[in-house]
Phi, psi and omega in degrees: 000100180287347180296331178297314178296320178296316180296319176301317179294318178300313179299318178298316180295314180295317179301318180295316181286341179291338176050046176089354179267148180289137180264129181254337182206142175231130178247122177250145172243120185242127180293139180299334182259011186279349184064026176249125180276118178296329178292321178291321177299314180298321179297319183279339190302307182299320179298314182289337182277344183302131179077012179241178176293349181266357183304126182087357181291150177271137177254129174241129181240129177242148181261132173265123182296149175285137180229133178240151177233133179287128179285343180273305186254348178085002180292144178251146180213152174277144181207143177268000178227163178283353182241143179190172178241133178285159176299337179281354179101349182284145173255005181274083184249143179242133178286126179239001178185151177107006177255004186282157165223110185238137167274098188283325186202144176230127177253128183245156175279000000 
């Protein structure tokens, strides 16, 4: 489960940016195509926050939709997978969104 390592890193980054202030809420944006389970992140969050400025903080996770762009005609489409077929018939698709993991917002006391 790579989400445990990812969650530890997120907590470390937020803890550093909190600069000694208690964190009450963390908002993450996770791309639909990132292969990161938001449920696993949520499961690990409380454990990773113990003994830090984030202990007791609320985690909010939002999904960034997957977006593909056709390399032939340039059309963009939403997709839940990295592979798809364009309306023009091409399978030459490039991922242009949905692979992100962003710490979107931190709420401090």
